[in-house]
C-alpha positions as CSV (number, residue, x, y, z in Angstrom):
1,M,12.4,33.6,-17.7
2,N,11.2,36.3,-15.7
3,G,9.8,36.2,-12.1
4,L,6.4,35.3,-12.9
5,S,7.8,31.8,-14.9
6,D,9.9,31.2,-12.4
7,V,7.6,30.8,-9.5
8,R,5.0,29.4,-12.0
9,L,7.6,26.4,-12.4
10,T,8.1,26.4,-8.5
11,L,3.9,25.2,-8.2
12,R,4.1,22.9,-10.9
13,S,6.9,21.5,-8.7
14,K,4.7,21.3,-5.6
15,E,1.6,19.8,-6.9
16,L,3.8,17.0,-9.1
17,A,5.6,16.3,-5.6
18,A,2.0,16.9,-4.2
19,G,0.7,14.0,-7.0
20,Q,3.2,11.4,-6.1
21,E,3.5,11.4,-2.4
22,D,-1.1,10.6,-3.9
23,S,-0.1,7.7,-6.2
24,A,2.7,5.8,-3.6
25,W,-0.4,6.3,-1.2
26,N,-2.9,4.8,-3.3
27,S,-0.5,2.1,-4.7
28,A,-0.1,0.8,-1.3
29,M,-4.1,1.3,-0.8
30,R,-4.6,-0.6,-4.2
31,N,-5.7,-4.0,-2.1
32,A,-7.9,-2.9,1.2
33,P,-11.3,-1.6,0.1
34,S,-11.7,1.6,0.0
35,G,-12.9,3.9,2.7
36,L,-11.0,2.4,5.5
37,S,-10.1,5.0,7.8
38,R,-6.4,4.3,9.1
39,W,-7.9,2.1,12.4
40,G,-10.2,-0.1,9.4
41,L,-7.1,-0.5,7.3
42,F,-4.4,-1.7,10.1
43,W,-7.4,-4.4,10.8
44,H,-7.6,-5.4,7.3
45,R,-4.0,-5.7,7.1
46,L,-4.5,-7.9,10.5
47,H,-6.8,-10.2,9.7
48,T,-5.4,-11.0,5.9
49,R,-1.8,-11.9,6.9
50,K,-3.7,-13.8,9.9
51,A,-5.8,-16.0,7.1
52,L,-3.0,-15.8,4.6
53,M,-1.1,-18.1,7.5
54,N,-3.7,-20.7,7.7
55,L,-4.0,-21.2,3.6
56,T,-3.3,-25.1,2.8
57,P,-1.0,-25.8,0.8
58,E,-3.0,-25.6,-2.8
59,Q,-5.1,-22.7,-1.8
60,L,-0.7,-20.9,-1.6
61,K,-0.6,-22.4,-4.9
62,D,-3.3,-20.7,-6.2
63,V,-2.8,-17.3,-5.2
64,G,1.2,-18.1,-6.4
65,L,3.2,-17.8,-2.8
66,T,5.2,-20.0,-1.6
67,R,4.6,-20.9,2.0
68,E,7.9,-19.0,3.1
69,Q,6.6,-15.8,1.5
70,A,3.3,-16.1,3.2
71,N,5.0,-16.5,6.5
72,E,7.1,-13.6,5.8
73,E,3.9,-11.5,4.6
74,G,1.7,-12.9,7.8
75,L,4.4,-12.1,10.7
76,K,4.3,-8.8,9.4
77,P,3.3,-6.1,11.8
78,F,0.2,-4.9,10.9
79,W,1.4,-1.0,10.2
80,R,4.1,-2.5,7.7
81,I,2.8,-2.5,4.6
């Protein structure tokens, strides 16, 4: 390979790495409404996790969660995914 090809490979690897980081962020945000700021996302998580703690057994069954799973998710701090 010549020097130009090495530079192209290096640049392409950086693009791929950046794409993977974007993909991880997008997967973390997949359940949140679009257009939220970071604080909006935190607020959304806080309220949805509190709501999860208040679901009835029938509602949890509809969602496919056990009470233990709902409590585990509901007690997570809002800054954790």
